[in-house]
N, C-alpha and C positions, 0 to 999 in steps of 0.2 A: 214789937219793933226790935230789929236786931241791933247789936252793938254798933256795927258800922253805919247803919241807917241813922241811929241817934247822933253819931259823930258828924255825919254829913248834914243832918237837918238842923242841928243846934247852931245858934249864932255864936260860933267860936272861931278862933284863929286857925283851927286845924280842919275845917270843913274842906271837902274835896269834890272834884268831878272825875268821873271815870268813863273811859271809852274802851270798847272791846271790838276787835276785828279778828275773826278766826281764833287762833290760840294766843293772841297777844293782847295785853291790857296796857293802858296808860292811865296813871293817876295824877291829876293836877291839883296842887294845893295853892290856890291863887293868892291867899294872904301871905303865906310863907314863901311864895315864889320858888317852889321846888316841884320837881316832877319825877315820878317813878315809872319806869318801863319794866313790864313783867312778861317773861316768856312762858311758854306752855306749862300749866300745872301738870304734875306727874306724881305717881307713887313710886318711890325708890326704897326698896327694902321695907315696905309697909309704912313708909314715912311720906307725908304729903309735902312736896317741895316745889320751889319755883325759883328761877333765876331772876334776880331783881337788881336793877341799876338805877341809882338816883343821880339827878343832875339839877343844877341850880340856874335860875335866870335872874339871880340877885347880883347887883354890881360887885358886892364884896366877895362873892364866891362863884363867879360865873363859870359854868361848865360842869364837867364830871365831878361827882362827889364820892361815889362808892358803889361797889358791886359785891354781891354774894349769892351763893346757891343756898337759899334759906329753908331751914326746917320750919314751916309756918306755925306749927303748934307748940314749938319749944320756946317758952318765955326766955330762957337763958340765951338761946341763939338770937332772938329778936333784940334783947338788951345789948348783946355784944355788937351786933350790927349797928344799933343806934349809937353806941359809944364811938365806933369807928367814924360814923358820919359827923358826930359832934366835934371830933378832932379836926375835921375838914372845915366845918362851919359852926362856930360856937354861938352865932347870933340867933339860931333857931333854938327856942327855949326848951322844947321837949321832943327830941327826935324819937324817943321811945313811943310816944303817942302816935306819931306819924307812921312808924314802922308797924305798930300794932294795928292801926286802922287799915292799912293795906293788907296785912296778913288776915285779919278777921273777914274782910270783904272776900278775899280769895277762898278762904275756908268755906264760907257760906255759899259762894257761887259753886264750889265743887260739890257741896252737899245737895243743893237744890236742883242743879242742872238747869234745863230750859224752864222758863216760867210757864206755869199752868194757868190757862185762861178759860172763861166761859164763852161758848159760842152763841151768837145772837140768833142763829137759825134763819136769818133773812137773806134773800137773794139780792146782791148789790154788785156794783162795779168792781169792788175789791175781790169778789169771788171769781171773777171771770179771768180768762187768759189775757195777760198784757204782753205787749211785744216791744222788743228793741228794733227788730226788722221783721215786719209782717209779710208772709206767714212763716218765715224761716227760723227766726231766733226769738224765743220767748224770754221774757224778763223774770229775774229772780228765781231761776230754776236751772236744771242741768239739761242742756241740749247736746245731742251727739250727731255728727255727720260721719258716715263711714263709706269706704270705697276701696277698690284695689289701688296699688301704687301707681303714681304718675297719672292720676285721674283728675287733678285740679282741686283737690281738697284744700291744699295750702293756699292756692290762689284765691279760692272762695273765702277762706278764713281771713286772709289779709284784706280782701275787699270789704267784708262785713266789718272788720275791725276799723277800717278807715272811715266807713260811713258813720259809725257810732262815735268814734273819737272826735271827728270833726263836725258831727251833727248835720250830715248831708241829707237834706229833706227832699231833694229832687235828683234823679239820675235816670239813665236809660234802662237800668235793670231793676234795682231795688232802692229803698230809701230808709233812713233811720227815723224812728218815731221820736227819739229824744237823744240828747248828747250825754255820753258817759265816758269817763276815762277808761282806757283799755290797756290791759297788760297781756303780753304774749309770753307763755312759758314754753320754751323751745328745746326739745330733746332731739330734733331731727336735723336741723341745718346749722347755720352759724349767723352771727350778726351781719357780716358783709352780704351774704346772700339775701337775708330777710330785708336789710335796708335797701338793697337794690330793687327788690320786688315792691316794697312799700313806696319807693319813689316813682316807680312806673305806674302803680295804681293811682297815686296822687295826681300824676300828670294826666292820666286818662280822665280823671274826674275834674280836671282843670282847677285844682285847689290852689289858692294863693299861698305864699310863704307864711309859715307859722313859727313862732318861737319854739325852741327845743322842748321847753317844759309843757307845751300844748300838744305834743306829738305822742304817739303810742309808746308805752313803756315796754322795752324788750328785755327779757331775762333769760340768758342761756342756762340750761339745766343739765346736771349730771346725775345727782342722786335722785331717788324716787320722789314722787309727790308727797307721800306720807312722811318720809324722812326730812323733807324740806318745808313742812307746813309752817314752822315758826318763821323762817325767813320770808316765805310767801305772804304770810299774814302781816308781817311788819311792812313790807313794801305796799301791800294793798291798803293798809291804814295810812301810811305816809303820803301816798299818791292819790288817795281817795278813788280807788279803782271800782268801777261799776260793772266791768265785764272782764273775765279771765278766760283766755283761750289756751287750751292744752294741746300741744302738738308733739307727740301723740300719746294716746292712752296706753299702748303697749309699753313704750319706754317709761312713761310716767309711773306705771305700776311696778317697775323694777324688773320687767321682763317675764313676769309670771301672771299675766292677766287672764290666763285660762283657769287659774285657781280661784275658787269661790271666796275663800277667806281674804285673799289679797284684794280681789275686786271690791268686796264689801267695805274693807278698810279704806280703799281709795275713794269710793263714793261718799263714805261717811266723812272723810276729811274734806272733800269738796263742799259738803253741806255745812260744815263748821264755818266756812268763810262767809256764808249768808250773802252771796252775791250771784249774779248771772254767770253761768259757765257755758262755754262752747268747747266740747271735747271732740278731737279728731281721732278716728279709729280706722281699722283695716278690715277687709273681708277675710273669711276663712278659705281653706282650700276647696271645700265642696262648692262654694259660690252658688248656692241655690237662692234665687231671688226672695228677699224677705226673711230668709233664714240663714243668712251668711255672715252675720256679725261675728268677728273672731273672738274666741275665748268663752269665758263663763257666761251663762244665761243671765246672771245678775246684772250684767251690763244693760241688757234689754229691760230688765225689771226696774233698775234704779234710775235710768234716764227718763225724763219727762217728755221730751220731743226728740224723735229719731228720724233722720233722713238718710236714705241710701242714694249714692251717686252712681249713675251709669254713664261713663264718658265715651265719646268718640272724637278722634283728633285728625285734623288735616295738617298740611304744611304751615298754614298761617293762622289757624284758629283751633280752639278746643271747645267742643259742645259738652255742656254739663247738664244731664237730665237727672232731676232729683225726684225721688218717690218717697212719699210719707209712709213710714212703717209704724209709727206710734205717735199719738198726741193725747196726753192726759188732759182732762178738763175741756176737751173740745172734740169735734168730730175729726175723722181722718182728713188730713190737709191736702190730699190729692197729689198731683204731679206738676212740675214746672220745669222749664228749660232756660238755661243761660248760655250765651256764647261769649267766649273769651277770645278777643282779637289781639294779636301780638304785633307790635311794631318795635323798632330798635330802642326807642326811649319811653314808650308808653304802653299801657295795657288797658283795653276797653272792654267793659262788660255790658251786654245788652240782653233784653228779654226776648225769647223766641217762642213760637209755637213748637210744641214737641215734634209734630210731623215735619217741620221745616229743618230740623237738625239732621245731621248726617247719621243715618240709621235710626232716627227717632221713631218712625212709624212702626218699626219692629218692636218697640218697647211699649206700645199701646195696645190695649184690647180694642175690639171693633167699636163698642159704644164710646170709649174714651177717644178713639181716633175720630169718630163722627163729631163729637162735641168740640174737639180741638180744631177741626177744619171749619165748622160752622161759626166758630168765633171770628174767623177772618171775614167770611161773606156767605151768602146762600150758595148751596151746591145742588146739582141734580144727583139722583141716585147713581147714575152712571159715573159721574165724576168722583163720587165718594168711593165707589167700588174700585175704580181704577187706582186711585191714590192709596187705598188701604190694601190693595191686592186681595180682594175678597169678591164673592159673587154679589149681584144686586139683591138677591134674595136674603143674604146675610145682613145687608144694610137695612132692608125693610124690616126684617125681624128685630134687629137691634133698636130701631126707632120705635117700633111698637112696644117692645119691652121697656124702653126708657119712659115713654109716656105713661104706661101703666104703673111703673114704679113711682112717678111723680104724683099720680092720682092717689095712690095708696099711702103716700107720705114716706116711702122708702128712700126717696131722693128729694133734695131741695133744689129749686131752680126751675127754669121755664120748660114748657113742652116744646117739642119739635113739630112744626106744621108744614104742610105742603101748600105753597103758593100756587093756586090753580092758574094764575095768569102767566107765570114764568115757568111753572113746573119745577120749581126749585124748593128744596127744603130749607127751613130757617127756624130760628127761635120765635116763639109767639110774643116775646117782649124783648127789648134791647138788653144785651147782656154785657156786663163789664168783666174785665179779666178776673177780679177777685171772686165774682159770683160764680164763674165757671169753675174755679178751683174748689168751691164749696161742694159741688156734687160730682166733679170728675173723680173724686176720691172713691166713689162707690164702684167705678168702672175699671180703674187702673189695675194692671197686674201687680 
């Protein structure tokens, strides 16, 4: 048992509770009624240091007590800080013991890193992908959505944030699996623009008034994500944040996201927060489908769920077609389409068949186009060929290939059969939207 564990577990007046979020710690000494806040551990000239601030919630010394940038291993530095604190509050019998307890805990944490555990080797619910918004946003991992500029990325991010912040379990497009507090880190716009969009989305969802503290946390950003990790960690801890949205990766990386070292540092910092992340990113100049994520290839490697947006816009609405480009711990998630309808005071999102979006059919392969149309209703070969602008022979061949793949287990989902009474093709079992998405993935471009 380590020194700090002995202090914590002994029945003594200096036992403490510790909480960590990202690079920030809080130590609470309930009997002494004092609290320490610690910023990121760091090595400075080969010395392990941390910025430590003590505050009291005792009536005799309420509020701030002292701050120092402490050399954690130097007993003289610890004693000097303890003496400064004693001058502020002499009713605490042994400040040196408190400062030492905090220091020893931090030293041990730095030495051991993340806890090593034994794996049970069993398949259970905890091993499976869990969702904040299925199938778009996975929980407790890094998700990325990327697209060209003015493609609806930010609108989609605000919509997802609103669903999760307010626990919206029913809507015309998507729904949250659970409620979590959301923080937006914004390098792209400003508070006024974001607040206006948030209000429009809320109105479109017909959400009632909610107190300010129950709304999304918005934080404008200037410095890079890595340089700002301490302040981000502190807000995440104070506000109990369960989802952080980064808009956008290029700016958050400090403008050097094409460099591998910078990208790895950025994603490692995201992981330190140990919470769900949605990162917004851009396409590169080549813009080759599925290979057009801007910058270092480590962006693709480090993100767990990756979606690409292909937008088309009219005067009154924006169609967002999303294609799954990566999904760790699950099969490819296929494609889906959303329509963003704009009105002067509200924005409405709804789910669409891809072929019903403006230019949507051109984004689908023939097999994916067939399954997309059959989701609506049965169709004749002629109808499918006309809609997809292909020959009837191509339609028949695609249906045959589809059924063979289902039989061989290459695809999950129902077969496509010909109803001899109506001469229309349909699925051999009723199909729900999410079932279609499970195997559309194998056909999409």
